[in-house]
N, C-alpha and C positions, 0 to 999 in steps of 0.2 A: 503494500500500500504506500502511496505517497502521502505526505503530511499536509495536504491542502485543506482538509476539512477539520475544523477544531474538535468536532465530536469524535474523531478517530484518535486524537492525541490525548493521552492521560498521564498524570504523574506515575512514575514507576516503569513506564515502557522503555525498552531499549530501542534507540533510534539512531540514525545517521543524520547529522546536521551539517549545514555549510555555514561556517563562521563568516563574519563580515570581511575579515582579512583575506578569506579564501574564495570570495565570490568570483574573482577573475579567473582563478584556476579551476574552481569547482571541486577542490579537495574536500573530502568528506571526513568528519570527525564522529567517532562512535561514542555514545554516552547514554546515561539514564535521565529521563525527564524529571525535573524537580518542580518547576513552575511553568505555566503557560502565560506568555506575555502578550499574545495577540488576542484582542477582545472580539473581533469580528468572527462570524461563523465560518468564513473561508478566506483564503488569501492566495493569490496566484503564484507566489513564490514560495509558499509553505508557511506554516504556523511557526511564529517565533517562540522559542522556549529557552529557559535557563536549565542547564544540565546540573547534576548533583555536584560536579566539581566547579561550578560557578561560571562556566563558559556560556555565552549566549549566541544562538544561531537559529536558522530556519530549518525545519525538519524537511528532509528531501526523501526519506525512506523510513518506514516503521519496520523494524527487524523482528519483533515478537509481539503479538497481540494477546495478552493475558486474559 
């Protein structure tokens, strides 16, 4: 699943995100969602989240849906 719908993204999910600094290269960073930062129901570039390690990025892929 891609992370464009807020309803698909929940705290505790393992996801790949693209950090702001990696937007040009598209480098993915794996992590676990701590907080959802996007308030709208959908976003064309992915829902913005804060990972448990504190990094902030947009979800590009949901790795496991518990």
